[in-house]
C-alpha positions in Angstrom: -1.1 1.7 29.0 -4.2 -0.6 28.8 -2.4 -3.6 27.5 -3.4 -5.9 30.4 -6.9 -4.5 30.7 -8.5 -7.7 29.5 -6.7 -9.9 32.0 -8.2 -10.7 35.4 -10.7 -7.9 35.3 -14.5 -8.1 35.1 -15.8 -6.3 31.9 -17.5 -3.0 32.4 -21.2 -2.9 32.0 -22.2 -1.3 28.7 -25.9 -0.8 28.0 -27.2 -3.0 25.3 -30.9 -3.1 24.9 -33.4 -5.3 23.0 -37.1 -4.4 23.4 -36.4 -2.1 26.3 -34.5 -4.8 28.3 -30.8 -5.1 28.9 -29.3 -7.9 26.8 -26.6 -9.4 29.1 -24.9 -11.3 26.3 -24.5 -8.3 24.1 -23.5 -6.1 27.1 -20.7 -8.6 28.0 -19.6 -8.9 24.4 -19.5 -5.1 24.0 -17.5 -4.7 27.2 -14.9 -7.3 26.3 -14.6 -5.9 22.8 -14.1 -2.4 24.2 -11.3 -3.7 26.4 -9.6 -5.5 23.5 -9.9 -2.5 21.2 -8.4 -0.2 23.8 -5.5 -2.6 24.4 -4.8 -2.9 20.6 -5.1 0.9 20.2 -2.6 1.5 23.0 -0.2 -0.9 21.4 -0.5 0.8 18.0 0.0 4.3 19.5 3.1 3.3 21.3 4.5 1.5 18.3 3.7 4.2 15.8 5.1 7.0 17.9 8.4 5.2 18.0 8.4 4.6 14.3 7.5 8.2 13.5 10.3 9.5 15.7 12.8 7.2 13.9 11.7 8.3 10.5 11.9 12.0 11.5 15.6 11.5 12.2 16.1 10.8 8.5 14.3 14.0 7.5 11.5 16.0 9.0 9.4 15.4 5.9 9.8 11.7 6.4 8.4 12.1 9.8 5.5 14.0 8.4 4.9 11.3 5.8 4.9 8.7 8.6 2.3 10.8 10.5 0.0 10.5 7.5 0.3 6.7 7.7 -0.3 6.8 11.5 -3.4 8.9 11.0 -4.7 6.4 8.5 -4.3 3.6 11.0 -5.8 5.5 14.0 -8.7 7.2 12.1 -11.4 5.0 13.7 -12.6 1.6 12.5 -14.2 -1.4 14.3 -10.9 -3.3 14.9 -12.7 -6.4 13.7 -9.6 -8.3 12.7 -7.8 -8.0 16.0 -11.0 -8.8 17.8 -11.6 -12.0 15.8 -8.0 -13.0 16.3 -8.3 -12.3 20.0 -11.3 -14.6 20.4 -9.6 -17.2 18.2 -6.7 -17.2 20.6 -8.9 -16.9 23.7 -11.1 -19.8 22.5 -8.0 -22.1 22.9 -6.3 -20.7 26.0 -9.4 -19.8 28.1 -9.6 -16.7 30.3 -6.5 -16.9 32.5 -3.8 -16.5 29.9 -2.2 -13.0 30.0 -2.8 -10.9 26.9 0.3 -8.7 26.5 2.6 -11.3 24.9 0.3 -11.6 21.9 -0.9 -8.0 21.7 1.7 -7.0 19.1 0.5 -9.8 16.8 -3.2 -8.7 17.2 -2.3 -5.1 16.5 -0.3 -6.0 13.5 -3.5 -7.1 11.8 -4.8 -3.5 12.0 -1.7 -2.3 10.2 -2.3 -4.9 7.5 -5.9 -3.7 7.2 -4.6 -0.1 6.8 -2.4 -1.2 4.0 -5.2 -2.9 2.2 -7.7 0.0 2.7 -5.2 2.7 1.5 -4.4 0.8 -1.7 -8.1 -0.1 -2.2 -9.1 3.6 -2.0 -6.6 4.5 -4.7 -7.8 1.7 -6.9 -11.4 2.6 -6.4 -10.8 6.4 -6.6 -12.7 6.7 -3.3 -13.0 10.2 -2.0 -13.9 9.4 1.6 -13.3 6.7 4.2 -14.9 6.7 7.7 -16.3 10.1 7.0 -12.9 11.7 6.2 -11.0 12.3 3.0 -9.0 9.3 1.9 -5.2 9.5 2.2 -4.7 10.2 -1.5 -7.3 12.9 -1.5 -6.0 14.6 1.6 -2.4 14.5 0.4 -3.5 15.9 -3.0 -5.3 18.8 -1.3 -2.1 19.6 0.8 0.0 19.5 -2.4 -2.3 21.9 -4.2 -2.5 24.2 -1.2 1.3 24.4 -0.9 1.6 25.4 -4.6 4.0 22.6 -5.4 4.9 21.5 -8.9 3.2 18.7 -10.7 -0.2 17.1 -10.7 -1.7 17.1 -7.2 -3.9 14.1 -7.8 -1.0 12.0 -9.1 1.2 13.1 -6.1 -1.6 12.1 -3.7 -1.9 8.7 -5.3 1.8 8.1 -5.2 2.1 9.1 -1.5 -1.0 6.9 -0.6 0.7 3.9 -2.2 3.8 4.5 -0.1 1.6 4.9 3.0 0.1 1.5 2.3 3.5 0.0 1.8 4.8 1.5 5.0 1.8 0.1 6.9 2.6 -3.4 5.5 6.2 -3.1 6.6 5.1 -1.9 10.0 2.8 -4.9 10.3 5.7 -7.2 9.8 7.8 -5.3 12.3 5.1 -5.3 15.0 4.3 -9.0 14.5 7.9 -9.8 15.3 7.5 -8.2 18.7 5.0 -10.9 19.9 6.6 -12.8 22.8 6.2 -16.4 21.6 8.5 -19.5 21.3 10.4 -19.2 17.9 8.8 -22.3 16.4 5.3 -21.0 17.3 6.1 -17.5 15.9 7.2 -19.2 12.6 3.8 -21.0 12.4 2.0 -17.8 13.1 4.0 -16.1 10.4 3.1 -18.8 7.9 -0.6 -18.3 8.7 -0.1 -14.5 8.3 1.6 -14.9 5.0 -1.1 -17.1 3.5 -3.7 -14.5 4.7 -1.8 -11.8 2.8 -1.5 -13.9 -0.4 -5.2 -14.7 -0.4 -6.1 -11.0 0.2 -4.0 -9.8 -2.7 -5.5 -12.5 -4.9 -9.0 -11.4 -3.9 -8.2 -7.8 -4.6 -7.0 -8.7 -8.0 -10.2 -10.6 -8.8 -12.1 -7.5 -7.5 -10.2 -5.2 -10.0 -10.7 -7.8 -12.8 -14.4 -7.9 -12.2 -14.7 -4.1 -12.4 -13.0 -4.2 -15.8 -15.4 -6.7 -17.3 -18.7 -6.6 -15.2 -20.9 -7.9 -18.0 -19.0 -11.2 -18.0 -18.9 -11.5 -14.2 -21.3 -13.8 -12.3 -22.8 -14.2 -8.8 -20.4 -17.1 -8.3 -17.3 -15.0 -9.1 -18.7 -12.2 -6.9 -18.9 -14.6 -4.0 -15.4 -15.8 -4.8 -14.2 -12.2 -4.4 -16.0 -12.0 -1.1 -14.4 -15.3 0.0 -10.9 -14.2 -0.7 -10.8 -10.4 -0.5 -13.0 -10.1 2.6 -13.8 -13.4 4.4 -10.2 -14.5 4.2 -8.6 -11.6 6.0 -11.5 -10.2 8.0 -12.7 -13.3 9.8 -11.3 -16.7 8.7 -7.6 -16.1 8.8 -7.7 -13.8 11.9 -9.4 -16.6 13.8 -6.8 -19.2 12.5 -4.1 -16.6 13.3 -5.4 -16.5 16.9 -5.4 -20.3 17.1 -1.8 -20.4 15.9 -0.9 -17.8 18.5 -2.2 -20.4 21.0 -0.1 -23.2 19.5 -2.9 -25.1 17.8 -1.8 -27.4 15.0 -3.3 -27.6 11.5 -5.1 -31.0 12.2 -7.0 -29.8 15.2 -10.9 -30.0 15.1 -10.8 -26.4 16.3 -9.1 -25.3 13.0 -12.0 -27.0 11.1 -14.6 -25.2 13.2 -12.9 -21.8 12.9 -12.5 -22.3 9.1 -16.2 -23.1 8.7 -17.3 -20.3 11.0 -14.9 -17.8 9.5 -15.8 -18.4 5.9 -19.5 -18.1 6.6 -19.3 -14.9 8.7 -16.8 -13.4 6.3 -19.0 -13.9 3.3 -22.0 -12.6 5.2 -19.9 -9.6 6.2 -19.2 -8.8 2.5 -22.8 -9.4 1.5 -23.8 -6.8 4.2 -21.2 -4.5 2.6 -22.9 -5.0 -0.7 -26.2 -3.8 0.8 -24.4 -0.8 2.4 -22.7 0.1 -0.9 -26.2 0.7 -2.3 -28.4 1.6 0.6 -26.1 2.8 3.3 -26.4 6.1 5.0 -23.4 8.2 4.3 -23.6 9.6 7.9 -22.8 6.2 9.3 -20.9 4.5 6.4 -18.6 7.4 5.9 -19.0 7.0 2.1 -21.3 8.5 -0.5 -24.6 6.8 -0.9 -24.9 4.4 -3.9 -21.2 4.3 -4.6 -21.4 0.8 -6.1 -24.1 1.9 -8.5 -21.9 4.8 -9.7 -18.9 2.6 -10.2 -20.7 -0.5 -11.5 -18.9 -2.7 -9.0 -20.0 -6.2 -9.8 -21.1 -7.3 -6.3 -23.2 -10.3 -5.5 -26.1 -8.0 -5.0 -25.9 -6.4 -8.4 -25.2 -9.7 -10.1 -28.2 -11.2 -8.5 -30.3 -8.2 -9.5 -29.2 -8.6 -13.2 -30.0 -12.3 -13.1 -33.5 -11.7 -11.7 -34.4 -8.6 -13.8 -37.0 -8.5 -16.4 -36.5 -6.7 -19.7 -37.4 -3.3 -18.4 -35.4 -3.7 -15.2 -32.4 -4.9 -17.1 -32.5 -1.8 -19.3 -32.5 0.4 -16.2 -29.7 -1.7 -14.6 -27.6 -1.2 -17.7 -27.2 2.4 -16.5 -25.1 1.3 -13.5 -21.6 2.6 -13.7 -22.1 5.1 -16.4 -22.0 8.3 -14.4 -25.5 8.3 -12.9 -26.5 11.4 -10.9 -28.1 11.3 -7.4 -31.7 11.0 -8.8 -30.7 8.2 -11.1 -28.8 6.4 -8.4 -32.0 6.5 -6.2 -34.0 5.0 -9.0 -31.4 2.3 -9.7 -31.5 1.3 -6.0 -35.3 1.0 -6.3 -34.9 -1.2 -9.3 -32.4 -3.5 -7.6 -34.9 -3.9 -4.7 -37.8 -4.6 -7.1 -35.9 -7.5 -8.6 -36.0 -9.3 -5.2 -32.1 -9.3 -5.0 -32.1 -7.4 -1.7 -34.4 -10.0 -0.1 -32.3 -12.8 -1.5 -29.0 -11.3 -0.2 -30.6 -10.8 3.2 -31.5 -14.5 3.2 -28.0 -15.4 2.2 -26.7 -13.4 5.1 -29.1 -15.2 7.5 -28.1 -18.6 6.1 -24.4 -17.9 6.6 -24.9 -16.7 10.1 -26.8 -19.9 10.9 -24.0 -21.9 9.4 -21.4 -20.1 11.5 -23.4 -20.6 14.7 -23.7 -24.3 13.9 -19.9 -24.4 13.5 -19.5 -23.1 17.1 -20.9 -26.3 18.5 -17.4 -27.7 18.4 -16.5 -28.8 21.9 -12.9 -27.6 21.7 -13.9 -23.9 21.9 -13.8 -22.2 25.3 -17.4 -21.3 26.4 -16.8 -17.6 26.8 -15.2 -17.4 23.4 -18.1 -19.4 21.9 -20.5 -16.8 23.3 -18.4 -13.9 22.0 -18.1 -15.4 18.5 -21.8 -16.1 18.4 -22.4 -12.4 19.2 -19.8 -11.2 16.7 -21.5 -13.3 14.0 -24.5 -11.1 14.4 -22.8 -7.8 15.1 -20.5 -8.1 12.1 -23.4 -8.9 9.7 -26.2 -6.7 10.9 -24.6 -3.3 10.9 -25.0 0.2 9.4 -21.4 1.0 8.7 
């Protein structure tokens, strides 16, 4: 077990270079992040093994179903939400506080993320996630290979919905294992519940936008980013970490985390918008140009429409109508020609600057401040 790996131990040196020189800040951030991720993963493995064994006693097939859910959780990922929550907590308690009591709460955020991703993949009819078949696609293939009755695609979607539901229940169960005073755990739970409510609201707005993209707008696309992504990727995990440390709602730290979290979360989604059009499938794990094929009304595509001339608008009207690979490549070029890509890149930079300014709050532990400054850049300048 690596649950106490972050406590009382110097981080391992991990090479991080800029211009041929080792960047000590990035190296230290990478080392701390590796330790936190390892501790969270160990917690998840132990918890999920126990849960699978319990379900297998109901019926062997129930254990197999739980294994599908476990594989969805452990199939890679950056563990950003537990990492932001960790630094939100560490920013209050400093470096001496032992980690194991709060590890179940941090790991629960990854189960919540698995719930959201699994349902999102069904809603978006996504074929791959992190370079692997999505849960509903993998289960459908198993159903077909076994020669079972009924529509394999429908069976896969039904099972994937249940996988997401199970991950959501598991998140609640794991959160309850955090070793905290009852009153504090109740405050943590309130924060967690609000995060979930806002995530569902953001997901609904996302679905609504896809059903009526011509009447969508840049402002509404940013609202989706604010609630679907920023809310449960950065802002609420940071506030969740602060609640784990016992910080009250009126603290200046809460205001600083809120400002930072919203800025970085929006920038994170704007980066996703770029990756959805220009990302390399080898690193994103998704087909190139997915957003152009589906017509997803992201801020990038809404900006492109607002800036397009007549000829560009006519080309952009082909988004979401079954474009082939050659047409997708051309549409990506048109989006860039409108200047929307450069504008989104500037919006990302502006939000990162806003986040870094928010970190000037004196209440934040210095090590956590350095880590959060690094994460603001790492989370918003990525290829996957």
